[in-house]
GUSETI-750478 format. One record per residue: residue in three letters; residue number from 1; x negated, y negated, z of N, C-alpha, C in turn; chain. Coordinates in steps of 0.1 Angstrom, whole numbers. Layout:
residu, num, n.x, n.y, n.z, ca.x, ca.y, ca.z, c.x, c.y, c.z, chaine
Ala, NUM, X, Y, Z, X, Y, Z, X, Y, Z, A
...
***
This chain:
residu, num, n.x, n.y, n.z, ca.x, ca.y, ca.z, c.x, c.y, c.z, chaine
Met, 1, -452, -8, -406, -450, 5, -397, -456, 19, -395, A
Ile, 2, -445, 26, -384, -450, 32, -378, -447, 47, -382, A
Ile, 3, -460, 63, -381, -449, 71, -387, -459, 76, -376, A
Thr, 4, -446, 89, -376, -454, 100, -365, -445, 117, -372, A
Thr, 5, -451, 127, -362, -444, 137, -365, -439, 143, -356, A
Ile, 6, -434, 132, -345, -419, 134, -330, -413, 133, -337, A
Asn, 7, -401, 131, -323, -389, 130, -329, -386, 112, -318, A
His, 8, -398, 116, -317, -398, 95, -312, -407, 86, -314, A
Val, 9, -412, 75, -312, -424, 71, -307, -421, 69, -283, A
Pro, 10, -435, 72, -280, -438, 70, -274, -433, 58, -263, A
Asp, 11, -430, 54, -258, -428, 44, -247, -420, 34, -258, A
Lys, 12, -413, 42, -264, -401, 24, -272, -394, 32, -271, A
Glu, 13, -378, 27, -278, -367, 34, -282, -362, 34, -293, A
Ile, 14, -352, 37, -294, -346, 44, -314, -333, 35, -310, A
Thr, 15, -328, 17, -321, -326, 11, -317, -312, 11, -333, A
Thr, 16, -318, 14, -341, -313, 17, -352, -314, 33, -361, A
His, 17, -309, 32, -363, -314, 46, -370, -307, 47, -389, A
Tyr, 18, -309, 47, -397, -314, 44, -407, -306, 58, -414, A
Gly, 19, -316, 77, -409, -316, 82, -420, -334, 91, -429, A
Ile, 20, -325, 97, -438, -332, 106, -440, -341, 97, -457, A
Val, 21, -355, 93, -453, -360, 84, -463, -375, 96, -469, A
Ser, 22, -376, 97, -485, -386, 110, -487, -394, 106, -498, A
Gly, 23, -403, 106, -500, -410, 107, -511, -420, 117, -522, A
Ser, 24, -419, 116, -531, -426, 133, -533, -434, 128, -548, A
Thr, 25, -442, 133, -554, -453, 128, -568, -454, 146, -569, A
Val, 26, -455, 145, -584, -463, 162, -592, -478, 154, -598, A
Lys, 27, -482, 162, -593, -496, 163, -599, -505, 175, -607, A
Ala, 28, -513, 173, -616, -510, 183, -627, -523, 182, -624, A
Lys, 29, -533, 196, -625, -546, 195, -627, -550, 190, -639, A
His, 30, -566, 192, -637, -577, 187, -655, -581, 201, -653, A
Ala, 31, -576, 203, -668, -583, 217, -671, -598, 217, -673, A
Gly, 32, -606, 208, -670, -623, 205, -664, -622, 215, -649, A
Ser, 33, -617, 207, -646, -612, 209, -627, -612, 228, -629, A
Asp, 34, -601, 229, -633, -604, 241, -636, -616, 255, -649, A
Leu, 35, -622, 254, -652, -637, 248, -650, -647, 255, -640, A
Leu, 36, -643, 248, -631, -649, 245, -622, -649, 250, -612, A
Ala, 37, -635, 250, -604, -627, 257, -600, -632, 276, -594, A
Gly, 38, -636, 277, -613, -634, 292, -618, -648, 294, -611, A
Ile, 39, -657, 294, -619, -670, 289, -606, -669, 286, -594, A
Lys, 40, -662, 282, -589, -660, 281, -572, -661, 297, -561, A
Asn, 41, -649, 301, -570, -643, 312, -565, -653, 326, -574, A
Phe, 42, -661, 320, -577, -666, 335, -578, -675, 334, -568, A
Phe, 43, -686, 322, -564, -693, 316, -561, -690, 321, -545, A
Gly, 44, -675, 314, -536, -670, 302, -524, -668, 291, -524, A
Gly, 45, -667, 280, -518, -669, 276, -508, -656, 273, -509, A
Glu, 46, -658, 256, -509, -643, 242, -512, -639, 238, -528, A
Ile, 47, -627, 242, -532, -629, 236, -552, -623, 222, -543, A
Ser, 48, -634, 209, -544, -632, 196, -539, -626, 192, -543, A
Thr, 49, -623, 190, -558, -610, 184, -568, -596, 188, -566, A
Tyr, 50, -600, 196, -564, -583, 202, -556, -575, 198, -546, A
Thr, 51, -593, 190, -535, -588, 192, -520, -582, 176, -524, A
Asp, 52, -589, 172, -535, -586, 154, -540, -577, 151, -542, A
Leu, 53, -572, 159, -555, -559, 158, -562, -548, 161, -545, A
Leu, 54, -551, 170, -540, -539, 173, -528, -538, 164, -520, A
Glu, 55, -545, 151, -520, -545, 141, -505, -546, 133, -514, A
Ser, 56, -551, 124, -531, -543, 112, -534, -531, 114, -536, A
Ala, 57, -518, 126, -534, -507, 128, -541, -501, 127, -532, A
Arg, 58, -507, 142, -517, -503, 128, -502, -502, 116, -503, A
Glu, 59, -515, 111, -502, -513, 100, -499, -500, 85, -511, A
Val, 60, -499, 94, -521, -489, 81, -528, -469, 84, -523, A
Ala, 61, -469, 97, -522, -461, 100, -518, -457, 94, -500, A
Val, 62, -466, 97, -495, -468, 87, -485, -456, 73, -482, A
Glu, 63, -470, 68, -495, -461, 53, -500, -449, 49, -502, A
Arg, 64, -449, 64, -508, -433, 64, -518, -420, 61, -506, A
Met, 65, -425, 66, -491, -421, 79, -484, -416, 59, -476, A
Val, 66, -422, 55, -474, -422, 42, -470, -421, 34, -474, A
Glu, 67, -418, 30, -485, -412, 17, -489, -395, 23, -494, A
Gln, 68, -392, 29, -494, -382, 36, -493, -376, 28, -478, A
Ala, 69, -383, 29, -465, -380, 27, -450, -378, 15, -452, A
Glu, 70, -386, 8, -456, -388, -6, -457, -373, -18, -467, A
Ser, 71, -373, -7, -477, -361, -12, -481, -350, -17, -475, A
Ala, 72, -352, -1, -460, -337, 3, -453, -336, -14, -445, A
Gly, 73, -350, -16, -440, -355, -22, -432, -355, -24, -420, A
Ala, 74, -358, -8, -418, -362, 0, -410, -381, 1, -410, A
Asn, 75, -384, 2, -398, -400, 6, -389, -409, 11, -390, A
Ala, 76, -402, 24, -390, -409, 35, -379, -402, 45, -388, A
Ile, 77, -406, 58, -387, -400, 66, -397, -407, 76, -390, A
Ile, 78, -395, 84, -385, -396, 95, -374, -404, 111, -377, A
Asn, 79, -402, 125, -373, -395, 137, -374, -405, 140, -389, A
Val, 80, -412, 133, -397, -416, 131, -407, -430, 148, -413, A
Arg, 81, -427, 149, -421, -426, 166, -423, -426, 162, -440, A
Met, 82, -440, 170, -444, -448, 174, -456, -440, 191, -462, A
Ala, 83, -441, 186, -475, -436, 208, -484, -438, 203, -499, A
Thr, 84, -445, 214, -506, -454, 217, -513, -450, 225, -519, A
Ser, 85, -452, 224, -539, -444, 237, -546, -451, 233, -560, A
Ala, 86, -453, 239, -555, -453, 249, -573, -443, 246, -591, A
Ile, 87, -448, 239, -599, -440, 235, -606, -433, 241, -612, A
Thr, 88, -451, 240, -625, -455, 250, -638, -466, 254, -629, A
Ala, 89, -475, 264, -643, -484, 264, -638, -497, 252, -640, A
Gly, 90, -503, 244, -627, -509, 237, -633, -504, 229, -620, A
Ala, 91, -495, 223, -618, -485, 210, -613, -480, 217, -597, A
Ala, 92, -482, 209, -591, -484, 213, -575, -471, 196, -569, A
Glu, 93, -458, 198, -569, -454, 182, -562, -455, 185, -548, A
Ile, 94, -455, 174, -541, -459, 173, -525, -443, 168, -523, A
Tyr, 95, -436, 167, -510, -421, 161, -509, -438, 156, -496, A
Val, 96, -422, 148, -490, -427, 134, -482, -416, 137, -474, A
Tyr, 97, -410, 138, -462, -394, 133, -457, -400, 125, -441, A
Gly, 98, -382, 120, -433, -386, 118, -423, -371, 107, -421, A
Thr, 99, -377, 105, -411, -360, 97, -406, -366, 81, -400, A
Ala, 100, -356, 77, -410, -362, 57, -415, -358, 55, -398, A
Val, 101, -355, 49, -392, -350, 41, -371, -359, 26, -377, A
Ile, 102, -356, 22, -366, -359, 6, -360, -364, 11, -341, A
Val, 103, -375, 6, -341, -376, 11, -332, -392, 5, -318, A
Glu, 104, -377, -5, -305, -390, -16, -296, -386, -15, -281, A
***
């Protein structure tokens, strides 16, 4: 599956347009992570547990989008975008979407 953030695939022609496909997931942080995050917040530095959590969430959301595109018969997803939003205290949604197409 070709995945791109631009509205075409270089050197390819879009022959079929299937429309919007998307994937999302909601991940919650662990209470133990909050303790470590509080320490990092005090001393500074990257909060790697949150970084890992969001990376995992992005991977799940992209996999779900790809599954939807494949089930439609697409071989590429163009114009891909990602968004995140807070759902509740300690939980965030990652939403990814794009346009499923066939390119040749």
